[in-house]
C-alpha positions as CSV (number, residue, x, y, z in Angstrom):
1,M,2.5,4.6,21.9
2,R,1.6,7.9,20.1
3,M,-0.4,7.6,16.9
4,D,2.0,9.6,14.9
5,T,4.7,7.0,15.8
6,V,2.4,4.3,14.4
7,I,2.1,6.3,11.1
8,K,5.9,6.7,10.9
9,I,6.2,2.9,11.4
10,V,3.8,2.3,8.6
11,G,5.8,4.7,6.4
12,M,9.0,2.8,7.3
13,V,7.4,-0.5,6.3
14,F,6.5,1.1,2.9
15,V,10.1,2.3,2.4
16,V,11.6,-1.1,3.3
17,M,9.2,-3.0,1.0
18,A,9.9,-0.5,-1.8
19,V,13.7,-0.9,-1.3
20,V,13.4,-4.7,-1.5
21,C,11.3,-4.4,-4.7
22,L,13.8,-1.9,-6.2
23,L,16.6,-4.4,-5.6
24,K,14.6,-7.5,-6.6
25,P,11.6,-6.7,-8.7
26,D,10.7,-10.4,-8.8
27,V,9.6,-10.2,-5.2
28,M,6.7,-8.0,-6.3
29,K,5.6,-10.6,-8.8
30,R,5.7,-13.3,-6.0
31,I,3.7,-11.1,-3.7
32,M,1.1,-10.7,-6.5
33,D,1.1,-14.5,-7.1
34,F,0.4,-15.0,-3.4
35,F,-2.6,-12.6,-3.3
36,K,-4.0,-13.8,-6.7
37,K,-4.8,-17.2,-5.3
38,G,-8.3,-17.9,-3.8
39,K,-9.8,-15.1,-1.7
40,R,-6.4,-13.8,-0.4
41,I,-7.0,-10.5,-2.2
42,Y,-9.7,-9.8,0.5
43,F,-7.0,-9.8,3.1
44,A,-5.3,-7.0,1.3
45,G,-8.6,-5.1,1.3
46,L,-8.9,-5.7,5.0
47,V,-5.4,-4.4,5.6
48,R,-6.2,-1.3,3.6
49,L,-9.3,-0.7,5.6
50,V,-7.4,-1.0,8.9
51,L,-4.7,1.4,7.5
52,A,-7.6,3.8,6.6
53,V,-8.9,3.7,10.2
54,V,-5.4,4.2,11.7
55,F,-4.6,7.1,9.3
56,L,-7.9,8.9,9.7
57,L,-7.8,8.6,13.5
58,S,-4.2,9.6,13.7
59,A,-4.3,12.5,11.3
60,R,-4.9,15.1,14.0
61,E,-1.7,14.2,15.8
62,C,0.5,14.5,12.7
63,R,2.4,17.5,11.4
64,Q,0.7,17.5,8.0
65,F,-2.9,16.7,8.9
66,W,-4.2,16.9,5.3
67,V,-1.5,14.6,3.9
68,I,-2.2,11.8,6.4
69,F,-6.0,12.4,6.1
70,A,-5.8,12.1,2.3
71,F,-3.8,8.8,2.5
72,G,-6.5,7.6,5.0
73,I,-9.2,8.4,2.4
74,L,-7.2,6.7,-0.4
75,F,-6.8,3.6,1.8
76,L,-10.5,3.6,2.6
77,I,-11.5,3.9,-1.1
78,S,-9.0,1.3,-2.3
79,G,-10.0,-1.2,0.5
80,L,-13.7,-0.8,-0.3
81,L,-13.1,-1.1,-4.0
82,I,-11.3,-4.5,-3.5
83,F,-14.5,-5.8,-1.9
84,M,-16.8,-4.2,-4.4
85,I,-15.0,-5.3,-7.5
86,G,-14.2,-8.8,-6.3
87,A,-11.3,-11.2,-6.6
88,E,-12.4,-12.6,-10.0
89,K,-12.2,-9.2,-11.7
90,L,-9.0,-8.2,-10.0
91,R,-7.0,-11.3,-11.0
92,P,-6.4,-10.1,-14.6
93,M,-5.0,-6.8,-13.2
94,F,-2.4,-8.8,-11.2
95,G,-1.5,-10.7,-14.4
96,W,-1.1,-7.5,-16.3
97,F,1.3,-6.2,-13.6
98,Q,3.2,-9.5,-13.5
99,N,3.9,-9.3,-17.2
100,K,5.6,-5.9,-17.0
101,S,9.3,-5.5,-17.2
102,A,11.6,-5.2,-14.3
103,A,12.2,-1.5,-15.1
104,F,8.4,-0.9,-14.9
105,L,8.3,-2.7,-11.5
106,R,11.2,-0.7,-10.3
107,V,9.4,2.6,-11.2
108,M,6.4,1.4,-9.2
109,A,8.7,0.6,-6.3
110,A,10.2,4.0,-6.5
111,I,6.7,5.5,-6.3
112,V,6.0,3.5,-3.2
113,L,9.3,4.6,-1.7
114,A,8.3,8.2,-2.3
115,V,4.9,7.6,-0.7
116,G,6.6,6.1,2.3
117,A,8.9,9.0,2.6
118,V,6.0,11.5,2.4
119,I,4.2,9.5,5.1
120,I,7.2,9.5,7.4
121,Y,7.8,13.3,6.9
122,S,4.1,14.1,7.4
123,A,3.6,12.1,10.6
């Protein structure tokens, strides 16, 4: 499988997740509840680091090298920050997001939808 295809699949996953959250914003709150417990947030950090590696290694094969490379750098930074900041300090941020209105969560989902579309286009 070509690496640009892998990037397109990741973009499609972003789009599908965003559409689900646009239609049912409470899903986003349940996802945050899941990751808030124990050390599960570190799994999200690990996923981000894996995505960073995939994006950085795949960038050369994609139409828009710099876009995919930039997302790879962002995933790398965000993954490292999760491990550096720690679960205890991140939990209040999850609570802040969970207390936001459905309209706010839909706006966040629309941003994720746009990011997914940019990833798909750039791959």
